[in-house]
Each structure stands twice: as C-alpha cells, then as structure tokens.
BALOBA-1460 file (C-alpha; in Angstrom, 3 decimals):
// residues 68
<rec num="1" residu="x" x="0.000" y="0.000" z="0.000"/>
<rec num="2" residu="x" x="1.398" y="3.380" z="-1.022"/>
<rec num="3" residu="x" x="0.705" y="6.173" z="1.429"/>
<rec num="4" residu="x" x="0.551" y="9.805" z="0.370"/>
<rec num="5" residu="x" x="3.138" y="12.018" z="2.011"/>
<rec num="6" residu="x" x="1.225" y="14.481" z="4.169"/>
<rec num="7" residu="x" x="2.715" y="17.982" z="3.905"/>
<rec num="8" residu="x" x="1.803" y="21.086" z="5.890"/>
<rec num="9" residu="x" x="2.832" y="24.321" z="4.159"/>
<rec num="10" residu="x" x="2.957" y="27.439" z="6.337"/>
<rec num="11" residu="x" x="3.059" y="30.288" z="3.838"/>
<rec num="12" residu="x" x="1.349" y="33.676" z="3.593"/>
<rec num="13" residu="x" x="2.199" y="34.568" z="-0.025"/>
<rec num="14" residu="x" x="-0.144" y="33.065" z="-2.640"/>
<rec num="15" residu="x" x="2.560" y="33.105" z="-5.325"/>
<rec num="16" residu="x" x="4.873" y="31.074" z="-3.076"/>
<rec num="17" residu="x" x="2.086" y="28.577" z="-2.351"/>
<rec num="18" residu="x" x="1.581" y="28.178" z="-6.089"/>
<rec num="19" residu="x" x="5.346" y="27.737" z="-6.617"/>
<rec num="20" residu="x" x="5.524" y="25.092" z="-3.887"/>
<rec num="21" residu="x" x="2.621" y="23.183" z="-5.465"/>
<rec num="22" residu="x" x="4.300" y="23.287" z="-8.878"/>
<rec num="23" residu="x" x="7.579" y="22.024" z="-7.399"/>
<rec num="24" residu="x" x="5.809" y="19.214" z="-5.540"/>
<rec num="25" residu="x" x="3.889" y="18.191" z="-8.660"/>
<rec num="26" residu="x" x="7.160" y="18.026" z="-10.600"/>
<rec num="27" residu="x" x="8.547" y="15.443" z="-8.156"/>
<rec num="28" residu="x" x="5.924" y="12.875" z="-9.095"/>
<rec num="29" residu="x" x="5.408" y="11.807" z="-5.477"/>
<rec num="30" residu="x" x="1.945" y="11.186" z="-4.098"/>
<rec num="31" residu="x" x="1.185" y="13.855" z="-1.532"/>
<rec num="32" residu="x" x="-1.556" y="15.579" z="0.391"/>
<rec num="33" residu="x" x="-0.977" y="19.284" z="0.957"/>
<rec num="34" residu="x" x="-2.591" y="21.436" z="3.623"/>
<rec num="35" residu="x" x="-1.820" y="25.162" z="3.635"/>
<rec num="36" residu="x" x="-2.080" y="27.619" z="6.519"/>
<rec num="37" residu="x" x="-0.995" y="31.243" z="6.384"/>
<rec num="38" residu="x" x="0.625" y="31.940" z="9.751"/>
<rec num="39" residu="x" x="2.214" y="30.412" z="12.819"/>
<rec num="40" residu="x" x="-0.937" y="30.613" z="14.942"/>
<rec num="41" residu="x" x="-2.898" y="28.640" z="12.340"/>
<rec num="42" residu="x" x="-0.041" y="26.135" z="12.114"/>
<rec num="43" residu="x" x="-0.049" y="25.555" z="15.870"/>
<rec num="44" residu="x" x="-3.847" y="25.209" z="15.870"/>
<rec num="45" residu="x" x="-3.600" y="22.725" z="13.006"/>
<rec num="46" residu="x" x="-0.996" y="20.658" z="14.852"/>
<rec num="47" residu="x" x="-3.004" y="20.717" z="18.096"/>
<rec num="48" residu="x" x="-6.154" y="19.657" z="16.235"/>
<rec num="49" residu="x" x="-4.322" y="16.800" z="14.532"/>
<rec num="50" residu="x" x="-3.271" y="15.550" z="17.948"/>
<rec num="51" residu="x" x="-6.700" y="15.873" z="19.569"/>
<rec num="52" residu="x" x="-9.064" y="14.843" z="16.763"/>
<rec num="53" residu="x" x="-9.282" y="12.561" z="13.775"/>
<rec num="54" residu="x" x="-10.109" y="15.442" z="11.367"/>
<rec num="55" residu="x" x="-6.631" y="15.179" z="9.925"/>
<rec num="56" residu="x" x="-3.376" y="13.428" z="10.689"/>
<rec num="57" residu="x" x="-0.093" y="14.944" z="11.687"/>
<rec num="58" residu="x" x="2.013" y="15.934" z="8.712"/>
<rec num="59" residu="x" x="5.071" y="13.957" z="7.639"/>
<rec num="60" residu="x" x="6.747" y="17.203" z="6.533"/>
<rec num="61" residu="x" x="6.279" y="20.848" z="7.497"/>
<rec num="62" residu="x" x="7.455" y="23.497" z="5.040"/>
<rec num="63" residu="x" x="7.707" y="26.759" z="6.950"/>
<rec num="64" residu="x" x="8.168" y="30.296" z="5.669"/>
<rec num="65" residu="x" x="10.721" y="31.672" z="8.111"/>
<rec num="66" residu="x" x="9.870" y="35.289" z="7.232"/>
<rec num="67" residu="x" x="6.256" y="35.300" z="8.409"/>
<rec num="68" residu="x" x="5.163" y="38.545" z="10.093"/>
C-alpha cells in the first residue's frame, strides 16, 4: 500500500504557495498538501491533529521563516 506524504505548508504569499505546489507536482510523489498562512494557524492545526481525527499529523512541514 502506497501512502501519500502528508505535507503542511505554512506560507502567507499566494505566489509562493503556487510555486511550492508546482515544485511538488514536478517530483511525481503522491502527496496531500494542507496550507495555513501563519504560525498561529499552524499551531492550531498541529493541536487539532493531535486531539481529533479530522486530519493526521504531517510527515513534513514546510515553513516560511519570514512570516510577520
């Protein structure tokens, strides 16, 4: 059974989200991508993934280090 790689992208610039999606598509890997736009949303997402079955914890977190 092949499992999708679950990726959380923390990015506030739509053009950079689009670029990340294009780069991921070019790899040919199977992935699921969730996008949040700031650190607060990222922490909420991670807390929710721990406490509920709405979504699983990501395998990879791509983080924009220059968020406001």
